[in-house]
C-alpha positions as CSV (number, residue, x, y, z in Angstrom):
1,M,0.0,0.0,0.0
2,T,1.2,3.5,-0.8
3,F,0.5,6.3,1.6
4,K,-0.1,9.8,0.3
5,K,0.1,11.5,3.8
6,I,1.1,10.5,7.3
7,E,-2.5,10.6,8.5
8,E,-3.2,7.5,6.5
9,I,-0.6,5.4,8.3
10,E,-2.3,3.3,11.0
11,A,0.9,3.2,13.2
12,W,0.9,7.0,13.2
13,Q,-2.8,7.1,14.1
14,L,-2.1,4.7,17.0
15,A,1.0,6.7,18.1
16,R,-1.2,9.8,18.2
17,D,-3.6,7.9,20.5
18,L,-0.7,6.8,22.6
19,C,0.4,10.4,23.0
20,K,-3.0,11.5,24.1
21,L,-3.2,8.6,26.6
22,V,0.2,9.4,28.1
23,K,-0.7,13.1,28.4
24,F,-4.0,12.1,30.2
25,F,-2.2,9.8,32.7
26,T,0.6,12.2,33.4
27,E,-1.7,15.0,34.4
28,K,-3.4,13.2,37.3
29,G,-2.4,12.3,40.8
30,L,1.2,12.5,41.8
31,F,2.6,12.1,38.3
32,P,2.9,15.8,37.6
33,K,5.3,16.2,40.5
34,D,7.8,13.8,39.0
35,W,8.7,16.1,36.2
36,E,11.6,14.0,35.0
37,L,9.6,10.8,34.4
38,R,6.7,12.8,33.1
39,K,8.9,14.5,30.6
40,Q,10.6,11.2,29.6
41,I,7.4,9.3,28.9
42,R,5.8,12.2,27.1
43,N,9.0,12.6,24.9
44,S,9.1,8.9,24.2
45,S,5.5,8.8,23.1
46,G,5.9,11.9,21.0
47,S,9.0,10.4,19.4
48,V,7.0,7.4,18.2
49,M,4.6,9.8,16.3
50,D,7.3,12.1,15.1
51,C,9.7,9.4,13.8
52,I,6.9,7.8,11.8
53,A,6.2,11.2,10.3
54,E,9.8,12.1,9.7
55,G,10.6,8.8,8.0
56,F,7.6,9.0,5.8
57,E,8.3,12.6,4.8
58,R,11.9,11.8,3.7
59,G,10.3,9.9,0.7
60,N,12.9,7.1,0.8
61,N,11.9,3.5,1.8
62,N,15.2,2.8,3.5
63,E,15.0,5.9,5.6
64,F,11.4,5.2,6.3
65,K,12.3,1.7,7.6
66,F,15.0,3.2,9.7
67,F,12.7,5.7,11.4
68,L,10.1,3.0,11.9
69,G,12.7,1.1,13.8
70,V,13.5,4.1,16.0
71,A,9.7,4.6,16.6
72,K,9.5,0.9,17.6
73,G,12.3,1.5,20.1
74,S,10.4,4.5,21.5
75,C,7.4,2.3,22.0
76,G,9.6,0.1,24.1
77,E,10.6,3.1,26.1
78,V,7.0,4.0,26.8
79,R,6.3,0.5,28.0
80,S,9.3,0.5,30.3
81,Q,8.5,3.9,31.7
82,A,4.9,2.8,32.3
83,Y,6.3,0.1,34.6
84,R,8.2,2.8,36.5
85,A,5.0,4.9,36.8
86,L,3.2,1.8,38.1
87,D,6.0,1.0,40.6
88,Y,5.9,4.6,41.8
89,G,2.2,4.5,42.3
90,Y,1.4,7.1,39.6
91,I,-0.8,4.8,37.5
92,S,-2.8,1.6,38.1
93,E,-2.0,-1.8,36.6
94,E,-5.1,-1.3,34.4
95,E,-3.6,2.0,33.1
96,R,-0.2,0.4,32.5
97,I,-1.9,-2.4,30.5
98,Q,-3.7,0.2,28.4
99,L,-0.4,1.9,27.6
100,D,1.3,-1.5,27.0
101,Q,-1.5,-2.6,24.6
102,I,-1.5,0.5,22.4
103,A,2.3,0.7,22.4
104,R,2.5,-3.0,21.2
105,R,-0.2,-2.4,18.6
106,T,1.8,0.7,17.3
107,S,5.0,-1.4,17.3
108,A,3.4,-4.1,15.3
């Protein structure tokens, strides 16, 4: 399938949803006080979305594949940071699972 714009790419759409979910979770409870973890998980989720866009816009399949790999790595970062947020009591196990599921779907 050939995409004409980033908004057609399912992984980019999922990454956008991941960003929104991360923002929602990081604005509640004690999470906002841990500015370092909050910034890290927000940056990681944003990186997923942005790397997909950057790779696509370069117009070269090899570069697109490279940036998809970077985006996949950032999904792993979000998943790892979600465990830290769980361990610190910032999110529930159900919320961690939500983040994990969307990050895995985006990676796939």
